[in-house]
N, C-alpha and C positions, 0 to 999 in steps of 0.2 A: 647839919641838915644836909650839905653837899654829899656825905657820905651815904645817907639814906636814899638820896635820888640815884645816885650811881648804883646802889644794891638793887633798886626796883629795875632799871634798865636791863641791868645783867640778867636779872630773874626772868624778864618778858623775853629777853633774848634766848635765854635757855628753853623756855617753854614752847618757843617757836621753833626751834630746832630740835628735832628729837632723833639724834644720831642713832643709830642701830641697824641690824642686818635682817633682813627677811629672809625666811628660807628660799631655796630654789623653786622657781614657779613649775607649776604641774601642767599649765596651758600656756598659749600663746597671749600675750598682754600688748595693748596698744600703748607706746609711750607718745604722750601729748606734750606740746610746746609751753602749755600753762594749764591750770585745773579748767577742765572743760572745754580746752582749746582744741587745736587742730593735730591728728596724728602725724609724728614725724618718724616714727620708726617700729618696727615689731619686736618684741621680745620673745623669745622663743622658749619652749619648754625646759627647764634646767638651767635658766640664766640666774647668775649670783647676782643679787642687788644690795645695795647699802643705802639705807635711809638717811636723809639729810635735813628733811623739813616737812611737816605736815599741814595742810591748809584746804578748809572748806570740804572735808571729806577725800580729799586727794593726798597722795604721798610722793614728795620728790625725791627719787633715787638717783645713784650713781652706778652705772654699770661699768666693769672694767673687763675687756677683752682685747683681742687682736684681729685686725683687718690686714688683708693681702696689699701691699703696695702696689699702686697702679703701674702696669707694665715690668713687674718683677715676674720672673719664671716660677710657675708652680713647682712646688717641692713635694715629691711623691716618697711615700714611706716606703722603702723597699724591704720585704720580710728578710731576716737572715736566712741564707740557703740551708735546706734542710740536710741533715746529716745523712750521707749516702747509706743505704741498707747494705749489708755485706752480701756479694754474689752467692747465690747457692753453691754448694759443693758439686763438683762435676761428678756425675755418674755414668756408668756406662752398661751396654747390654752386650755380652758376648758368649761364644759358644762354638762347639767344633761339629760339623757335618759329617758323620761316618756311616756308610752304607756296608752292611754285612752281607754277601752273596750267599747264595745257596751251597756253593763249593766251600764255604768257609772263609773265602777270600774277604779282605777288607780293602774298601776303596774311600778314600777321604774326598770331601766335596769340593776339589780345587777348582775355584772359578765360579762356585755356585753364587747365584743372586740372591741377596738377603734384604727385604724391605720392612720398615718398620711402620705401622699405619694408625694413626691417632683418630681422635674425635668418634669413639665408638657408638655413642647416641644416635648419629647420623648414619655412621658407615653401616652399621649391622644391618638395620631395616632395609637399606636399599641394596645391599648385598644379597639379603633372603629374598628380595623380589626377583633380582637378576637370576638367582639360583633356582627359583621355582619355576621361571619361564625356561631356563636352560634343561631342567629335567623333564618337565612336560612334552618337550620336542623331541628329547632323545629316547624317552622310555620306550615307545613304541617300536622305534627303529631298533634299539638293543634287543627287544623282544623278537623281532623279525630276522636279525642276524642270527640270533641264537637257534630259531628254528632252521634257518638256511644252512647252519654249520652241521646241524643235526641231519639235514637232507642230504649233505654232502657226504657224512659218514656213512649215512646207509647206502648211498649209491655206490660206494667203494665197496660194501661188503654186500651187495645186492647178488642174489643167486640168478638173476635175470640174464639172458645172454648178452654177451660182451657188446653188442651195437646198443642193446638198450640200456644197460648200465653206464657206459659212456656217455649217452645222450642225457640221462638224468645228472650225471656228474658234472657235464658242461653247463646243464641249465642252473643247477643250483650254485656253480661257481660265478656264473654271470651275474645272477641276481644277487649273490653275496657281494661280489665287486660294486655292483650299483649302491647297494645299501651302505656300504663300507664308506663310499665316497660322500653320500649323502649326509653320514654321521661325522666324516671328516669335516666336513662344510660348516656344519651347526657348530661342532666343537671349537673351530677356527673364529667363527662368528662371535660365539659367547666368549672367548679367550680373549678377543680383542677388547670386548665391552668389558671385560673383569681387569683387564690391564689399565683401561682409561679410568675406572672406578678408584683403583688402588692408587693410579697416579696422582687423584685428585686429593687423597687422604693421606699422602706420603709424608712421612715425618723425617726419616733417615734411610739411606741405602748403602749397601756396601757389597762388594764380591769377596768371597771366602780366599785365602790365601793358599799357597800349595798343599799346606798340611789341613786344609779343611776348615780351618779357623776364621771365624768373622769377628770384628769388633765395632760396634757402634757407640761412639763416644758424644759426651757432652748431651744426653738424653734426660729430659727433665722427667722426675718422679711421676709415676702414673701408670694407668691400664691402657695397653695397648694390643695390636695382633701383630704377629710375625709370619711374614708369607716369605717364602723361599723355594727355588725349584733349583734342579741340578740334572744335567744329561750325562749318561754314561752309556757309551755303545749303543745307541739308540732306545735307551730305557730313560723314561722321564720320572724324577721323584719330586714329588712337591709337597709343601707342608703349609699349613695355615692354622696358627694355635695361640691361645691367649699367651701374654707376655706382661708380666706385672714388674715395674722397674721400681726398685726400693730407693727410697731418699736416703739410706743408711749407708748403703755399701753397693757395690757394681753386682749386677745380676748376670747369672750363668745360666744358659738355656742350650743345651746339647740338642742335635737332631740327628735321629736315628733313621734308618730305612722306613719310607712311608709306602704305601700301596702305589704300584706302577701304573700309569695310564689315566687315572682319574686326578682331577683338580679338586682337592677339598674346599677350595675358595668358592666353586660352585655347587657345592653340596649344601643343603638345608641346613640349618643349624640343629 
């Protein structure tokens, strides 16, 4: 008889306690102090819960987790440092400046100034605006100077008497000098503006060695413009041309004689 009573009590305990696990919650739950009681905590989504008892439509659960000890410093997870990517292989742009005179004599551009310009999407439109403004100012002056040069030659070959011929020649020379000064002032103004624009987009610069060779080291691969100028016995040689720097090997760009007197940087594309 005693054994039967004990078995009944044990069965009742087992029915009252239904241990087992609930799947992690998908929403927040209020944790109550008793069935239908007051909230004492909130269980966030994803909380793992273990059932220890069911009663009156409520489930008593046990939650296991960690809380930070009061006053203890916070522990921040520091991600491991990323492996540094290998630096790009250094490349260079180099070449020789060589001037071949009509006399067959060769001059190397010793001391020539060489500048590499980048950011072409912004540089080229601004240069085009500058070049257009320059050409519009000098076009009429250059035409007037050409006419005055013709008038001077005609005065020299004139069949008029010496006094009249001399007077025409003096007039032509004086007008030619004034127009040439005006042209020089315009060229100087726009030359200064061009230098300022090039300085803004300068990536690297160097002076050529006594043999006319220049070397620009550590240039990132990409598309550039090379601007160079060289003075020789009063003659100005200037260049402005594309320079495509390869990522695979060093780039060579030699410069030969260019048109004297005109700055290609101030010419429309």
